[in-house]
N, C-alpha and C positions, 0 to 999 in steps of 0.2 A: 594503482589506477592513476592515470593522468587526467586533469580536467581541462576544459577550455581556458578557464581563467589561469591555471598553471602554466599553459603554453603561450597565452597571448598577453597576459597581464592586463593592464588597464587600457584595453582597447576593444571597441566593438568591431567585429568583423563586417565588412561591407564588400558585396561582390555578387558572384553567381556562378552558374555553370558556363564554361567557355568550351565551345566545340570547334576549334579552329580547323579541324580536318574537313569541314564543310567548305572551306574558303581557300583561295590561293595564298601561299605563304606571304606574298607581297602585302597582304592586308594586315599581317600581324603588327607591324610597327604602328600603324594608324590605330589599331585596337588598343595597344599599350598607351599611346598618347591620350586617347579618349578616356580610358580607364583612369589614368593618373589625374586628369582634370576633374574626373567625377568623384575622386576621393576613394576609388576601389582599392582595398588592401589585401583582398583575398579572392582567388579564383579556384573553382573546382574542375579538374581536368580529368578526362577519360571515362566519364560515366557511360558513354555508348560507343566506346572506341574498340570494341574486341576485334572487329574485322579489319580495322586499321593496324592494329598491334599484331594480330595473328591471321593474315590473309588466307593462309591454307594451314591444314593441321601441322603443328609443331614449328611453323615459321615464326620468326620474331622481327618486327619492323619497329625498333625503338628510336631510329634516328630522328624522326620528326618530333617525338616526345622529348628527346634529350635537348634539341634546340629550344624547344618551347620552355622546358624547366629552367634552362639557363637564362633565357629571356626574362622569365619571371623574376629570377633572383637579381639579375642586373637591374631591375627596375623596382626592386625592394617590395615585391608582392609575394605573399605567401601562397602556397598551393595546398589545397585539400585534393589529394590524389586519390581517384576512385579505382576500385577493381571493376572492370567492365562487364562483369559476369551477369548482368541483368538481361543482356541481349545477345545471344550466341549468334555467330554468323551463320549465313544460309548453308555453309559446308557442313555444319554439324547436324542439322536436321536432315540434309540430303544424304549424308554418309551414315548417320546413326539416327534413324527415325525413332528408335527406342528412347531418345532423349526428349522427344516431343510429348507434351502433356495430352491427355484424353479427357473429354468432358463427361458429364454424367451419363450421357447416351452412348458413350464408347467411341465418339468420334474424335479423330485426331485434331488437335489445334496446330495448324501448320505455321511454318515460319513465313516471314514476310511483314511482320510487325515487330513486337518486342515482347520480352519476358516469356518466350516460348520454350520454356524448360520445365522437366519434371524434377522436382526437389529430390525425389528418391532415386533418380537415375545415377548409378555409380559411374557411367561413362561421362555424363554432364559434370559430376563432381571432380572426376579426375582431371578433365581439361581445365575446369575452373580453378582447381588448386595448382596445377602446373603453371598456368599464367600468372596467378597471384604470387607464386614463389619467385618467378623470374622478375616481376615488377618490384617486389619488395627488395630482392637482392640487388637489383640495378639502382634503385633510388633511395636506399635506406640512408646513405650518407650525404644525399643532396641537400644543400642548405635551404632550398626553397621549400622542401617538404615540411609541413607543420601538422597535418591531420590525414588520417585515412578515412575513406568513405567507402564502405563495402556494398557492392551490388547497387540496387536502386528500387525503392518502394517494393519490397517483397510483397507480392500479391497474387502468386500463382497457385491455383488449385490443380489437382490431377486426380483421376480415378483409374489409372492404367493398372495393369497386372503387377508391374514393379512396385507401384504404390501399394497394391493390395498386400504384397509380401511384407513391405516396410510396415504397413498398418498392423499386420498380425504380430510382428515382432514387438511392436510398440505396445499393444494390447497384452501380450504375454508378460511384459515387464511391468505393466500396470496392475494386472489382476492375479497373475501367477497360475491361474487354473481356470478351465472352462466352466466350472460350477460357479466361481465367483463372477466371471463375466456374465453368464446367463442370469444370475441374481441381479447384477447391476442394471442389465439391459431389460429386465423384465420379460424375458423370451417366453415365458409360459403362455403369454397372450398370443393369439393367432398362430400357435404351433410353430414358433420361431427358434426353438432351443437348438443350439449348436453342439455336435457330438465330435467334432474334429476341428482343429484350428484351421485346416486347409479350406474349410466351408466358408470362413469369413471373408467377405469382400467389402470394399468401400461401399457406402450408401449410393449406389447407382440408380438410374431410373427404374422405378418399380410400378406394378400394376396399380397400387394405391398408396396411401400414407406409408411412410417408411418408419422404422423404429426410431423413436426420439433419443433413446439412450445411445444407439449406434451413431446417430446424426451428431449428438454432442460430442462423443468421443472423437469423431472424425475431425470435428473442428479443433479439438484440443491437439490431435495428432498433426494436423495440417500446420498449425502454428509452431509446433515442436519440430516438424521436419524441416520447415523453412529456417528455423533458428539453427538447426544442425548445419545448414549450408553457411549461414553467417558465421557461426563459431569456427568452422573449419578454416575460413579465409581470414577471420579476425586473428586466430592463433597463429597463422603463418606470418602476417605482418607484424604482430606483437613480438614474435620471436626475433625478427630482424630489426625492429625499432621499438624496444620496449618503453621508450619515453615519449612516443609519439601517440597522442590519443586517437581512438577509433570510434566511428559512428556509422550508422546507417540511418536512412531517413523514413520516418513512419509517414504514412498517409493519415490525415487527420480523422479521428474517431472512426477508423476502419475496422471492420468486423473480423478481419482474417488474422490478426496477430493479437496475442495477449500482451499488450504493451507493458503492463506491470512487470511481467517476467522478462521481456526483452530488454527493457530499460536497465535491468540489473546488470546486463551483460555489455553495456556500452560505457565508454569514458565520457562521451558527450551524447546527450539526447537531442535529436534533431527531428524536424517535421516539416511537411509541406502544407501550406495553408493557402486555399484559393476561395476566399468569400466571393459571392456574387455581387458586383456593384449594383444590381438592380434589386438586391434583397434589402427590404427596409431594415431588417435586422442583421445585416451583415457584420456591423460593428460588434454585436453581441456575440455572433458566431466566432469572429476573430478573438475576442477576449476569452471565450470559452476553451477554444483550443490552446491558446496561450496558458490558461490556468491549468488545463490538463496535462500539457507538456511539462510545465514548470514542476508540477506535482510528481510526474514520473521521474524527472531529473533530480528532484529535491533540491532545486536550486536553479541557477542560470541554464539556458537552453540555447538551441541554435534553429533559427528560422532558415532551413535550407533552401526552400523554394517558395516563392510567391510570384504573382504576376504584376508586372509594371503597368499593364493595361488589360485588354481583354484576353480571355483564353480562347480555345477553339473546339471545345468538347461539350459545351451546353447547347441547347436547341438554338437560342439566340445568345450571342456572346457580346456583351455590352462592355464598352471601354470604361476605364475609371475616370470619372469627372476630375477637373483640375483640383488638385490638393488632396484627393482621397488616397492616393498612394503613400504620400507622406504621412498622412493622419494614421493610417492603419500600421504603417511601419513603426511609427513612434508609439502607438498603442501596444505593439508586440514587445517593444523595449520596456514599457511600463510594466508589463506582465511577465518579465523576467528574461526576455531574449538578450543574449550578449553578441549575436550574430544575425545581421539582416541581409538575406541573399535572395537571388532570383533565379527562375529558369526564364530565359537565359541571358547572356551578355548581348549577343548580336542576333537579331531576328533572321530565321532561316528563310532562304529564298526558295528552297524546294523541300519536298518531304511533307509528312503528315502533319507537322506543326508550323507550317510557314505562316499561318494566321494567328499562332499563339505570340503574344506580344513579348518583347524583350526590353532590356535597359536601353539598348540602342535599336530603335525600331526601323522600319523602312523609311521613315521620314528623316532619318540621319540625325547628325549632331545638332542641327537646328530645330529638330522636332520638339514639341512640348514634353514628351515622355523623357528624353534624355536631359532636357534642361531641368525638369523636376527631380531627376535622379541626381543630378549634380548638387542641387540645393540640399537634398537629403543627406548626400555624403558629407557635405560640409558641416551639417548640424550634427550628425552622429560623431564626427570628429570633435566637435565642441563638448559633446556629452560624455565621451568615453572615459575620461579620468574620473568623473564623479559617479557613474553608474555601473561600470563593468564590475562584475563579481558580487554585486550587492543583492539583497533578498527583497522579494515582495511579500510582506507579511499579511497573514490572514487569520481571523478568528473563526471562519466558517469553513465547513468541509461538505462537498457534494460526494456521496458514495456512488462508485461505479465498478462494475465487475464484468469482464468480458465473457466469463463462462455463464453468467446469469443472462446476459444478452443472447448468447448462442442457444441456451435452452429455451428462452422466450420465443425463439423464431421457428419452433417446431410446426410441422404441417398441421396438426390437429390442434392448434391452439384455440382459445375461446373467442377472440377477436382479432382479425387481420388489420383492424383499424389502429390497433395499439402498436405503434412502432417505437421501439425502445429509444433510438436516438431522439426521437421528436419529444418524448417525455422528459429525458434528460435535459434537453435543450429548454424546454418550457420552464423547468425549475431553475436552471442557470439564469435564464432570462429574467425571472422574477427577482432573484438575488441581485443580479446586475443592475436592474432598474431601481432597485432599493439602495443602490450605492455601496453595496457590500462586496468587498474583494474576496474571492473564494479560492480555496484549493480543491483539488479532487483526491480521493482516497479509496483505497481497497477496503471492503467492510471488515477484513480481518486485521487492518493496520492499527497501529497504536493511535488513539484518537483523543487521548487525554488533554492535549494542548488546545483543543478546539472548544469554544463557547457554544456553538451551535453545529449540529451535524444533520444533514438532511439525506434522505433516501428517496429519489424521485420514483423508482420502482425496481425492486430486485426480486424477481420471481423465485430465483434459486438462491438459497443462503446455506452455507455449510453450518455445522454444529459450532465450529470455532468461531465463525463470524457472528453467529447469534449470541453466543456467550460474550463475545466482545461487545456487542451493542448493549446488552444488559448490564455488563460492568461499567461501561461508559456512563449510562444514566445513573447507576448507583453511585458513581463517583462524582456526581454533580453536574454532568453535561446534559444538554438539552437536545433531544432528538425529535425530528419531524419526519414521519414516513408516509410515502404515497401509497396508492392501492396496489392490491395483489402482490404483497411483499411477504417473503418467507413461506411460500406456498409449497415449495419443493426442496429436497435435499440434493446433495451433490450428485446423485445418480438420476435426477429428474423424477424421483419418487415423491408423490404427493404426501405431504405430512398429515398425521392424524388431525382431523378437524378442519383441514384446509388452510390452516396457518399453524406454525409451531407453537406449541403450548407456551413456551417461555416468551414468545412474542406476544401471545394474547394476554398473558398476565402483565407483561410490560405496559402494553396500551390499554389495559383495562377492558378487555373484550371478552364476553362469556362465550358467545357462540357466533361463528360465521356460517350463516344459513345457506346463502347462495351468492354467486357472482352475477351481476346484471350489467353486461356490456351495453354500450349505446350505439345506435346505428349511425353511420356516417353523417356528420353534420348536425347530429341531434345533440340537445342539452337537456339537462334535468334541473328544475328549480329547487334551490336550497334557501334557507334563511340567510339573506344578505348577498347572494351570488347565484350564479348558474354553474353547474358541474358539466364537464365534457368527457368524452371517451368512455367512461366506466362509472359503475355505482355498485354497492354492495349491500346485502341484506344482513345487518349486524345487530346483536343484542349486546348491550353494554354490560360489563360486570365489575363495577366500581369506578368506571371512567365518568367524567363530566361530559355531556353532550354539548358541544360548543354550537353546532349548527345542524339542523334537521332538514331531511327532504320534505318537500312541500307539494308533491304530486305523485301520481301513479301508484304502483304497488308498494313503493317504499315510503309513502307519505307518513310523516311523523317519526321515521326511524332516523338514527344518527347518520349525519354525512361527515362530520368532523368530531372527533373525540380527543379529550385531553385527560391524561392520568398522570398528574404531578408534572414532571419535566419531559413526559413522553407524549406526543401528539401522533394521530393517525388520521389521514385523509383518505376516505373511501372513494373519492372521485378526483378528478383534475379541475380545480377551479379555473375559470376564465382568467386571462393573463392579469388584469388588474387586481382581481380578488386574490390570486395566489400571491402577487407581490405585497398587497397590503397585509395578508396574514403572515407571511415570512417576515416582513419588516417588523410587525408587532412582536412576534416570538423572538426575533433577534434582539429587539430592544430589552425585553424582559431577561434574556440571557447575557445582556451587556456586550453584545456584539454590535459595534457602532460603524456607521459609514465613515469614510475618510473625511468628507466634508458634508454638511447639512446645507439646506437652502440653495442648492444648485439649480440653475435654469434647466428647463427640459432639454435633454440631448447632450448635457455635459456630463462626462465621466471623470471622477478623481480617483487617481491610484496613487499610493506612496510606495516608492521603491528606494530602499536605503533612506538617505537624508533628503531625498528629492520628492517633490510633489508634481505629478504629471496632471495636467488639466486638458482634456481632449474634448473638442466640440464636434459632435457628429451631426450637426444641422447646418443649414445654409444661411440663417439669419444671424446678424451680429447680436451677441448677448453680453451682459455684464455679470461677472462671476465674483461673488463676495470671497475675499481671502483674508482672513484675519492675520495681522501681524505685518511685517516688512520682509520682502523677499527680492531676490534677483532672478530674472528669466534667463536661463543659460542659453536659450535659443536666440534670443533678440539682444540680450545684454541690458535690457531695460529694468529699472527699479519698479517694484510693484508693491504698494501699500494700500491696504483696505479692499481693493477690488481691481479687476483688470477686465478689458474688453477682448473677446475672441470673436473673430469673423468666420466666415464660411470655412468649414472644416478646419478651424483654428486649433493651434496647440500652444501650450506654455509648459516649460519644465522649471520649477521654481525651487530655489535653495534659500533657505531662511537667511536673512542678512542680520548678522548678530552684532553689527557695529552699534 
């Protein structure tokens, strides 16, 4: 396996998607000039170029890409070369409609946009492999090639007949027999028992609620089917260029891929992050996705796409205020990114994304966006030697599992107000506000190196995961769990007692009598705080009651329990209360913030030997900094404290003179 750091050394990649086929070739030299002035050192080519490379079945038009690859090399810019298989040309859908996906209602998802392919289609796979083979053979020895980018944002679902056959084969490999499948899916309910493999179809639109076991397995299958497409292309390019790293870009915290499994198949883990500039907690979201991606990568990662300004797919698309693009980019570096890239280089004049910003916007080189991009490129150049390849340490882990998320989305769940991503974000926000840098981890991962592990909400837990959590606490770790955790096993079968007995013993719970979800916008009074979303009727069995409910049916019953090093929260405390509670537990576990006494809105992150100070507010603040440092961004000496203005940032290295 070849890593980003192995390939690029002490250098932060800076650049983005370059789509020159949208423009006359006479513009290319001007693009190169402006890229060089902005400090761009990497471009991603070919992401949406299938029609330009193969304008008709079997044709190959590589001349324009040859000239472009040579141009990049002549100007010392490295190329991340994409396989363009995310967007098949119209000719494929017209000649081979069987390659087009079908939705849950059986309706064809037509060409005319992008990602219109069925991952199970052998025809699509054959064309994709052939073009990938020719790309890899042609450019394997090109000196500009430094990384492969497979497809783009794998996100296609399909319920067609080809998918049905593929799904049946996948199920056969998973279960071995129909008896095992019927047991796993609980098909005794509603007379759903299957007597022949041919009877099984994807969970298409049905009269009423669909089988949750079938739904869960279809999610697992879809992630695996898309991965088969990725692996087929990855293996082709790796055969031609075994020392060139391979990636594909995740969408942030997206439901369709089990990114823990996918990350194991990548040399470089990359992600696209688009926080909303109008979101008051956009910085926390940016930090969360950085922490999650770093944890999947187990080290430095690649920010494949972000927006230099507004996007074009929200209801109202706000631009980034002056300085925010720089701040959030530096924040990504602090959280482990060794590549800061954008969609895209030059803003499109036509097409569906002509209002999506770019590094070079419609305002041109005198525009504010490009001028800020130039500043950032220069600053990343100054940081590269000190930061590239280094770690962002953490004593705290947030547990997250895609399969639990999928199971939690079933039609017949207790409360549609409980959205798994929102609960995870609430817990990460509490830790982020408390100044604690966090990793993410799967519940079955090795957890022994963390002082504190938190479970925002994991409805489904395997036996192996539960045993792992029990062993972690017995080994001296501190565990804090949120509500409705451990209710179901790997087949979405409710465990006896509504929570696995091992977890009840761990948290000191005698009986879980009932789940009491809250209505939209409702809260429940507890000692010292208000709870949101959820509550539970619990009877302690040896645990200390830290806080009780103070109204309604649960008045006097425990809301928060502590059993030694294991805590259980049967509701979601409001943000400030959750922050204070987790900060208290972290302190007891000796998990410390990077710096204490920070002004509101200032984030401190340590990466390697560097201290990143990031100000997410607009008013000038004074930040206490013990010792003597030098700011690598400004070159200024810092001793005792420093001032940070609107969206200000400093990257400090200790001055040992």
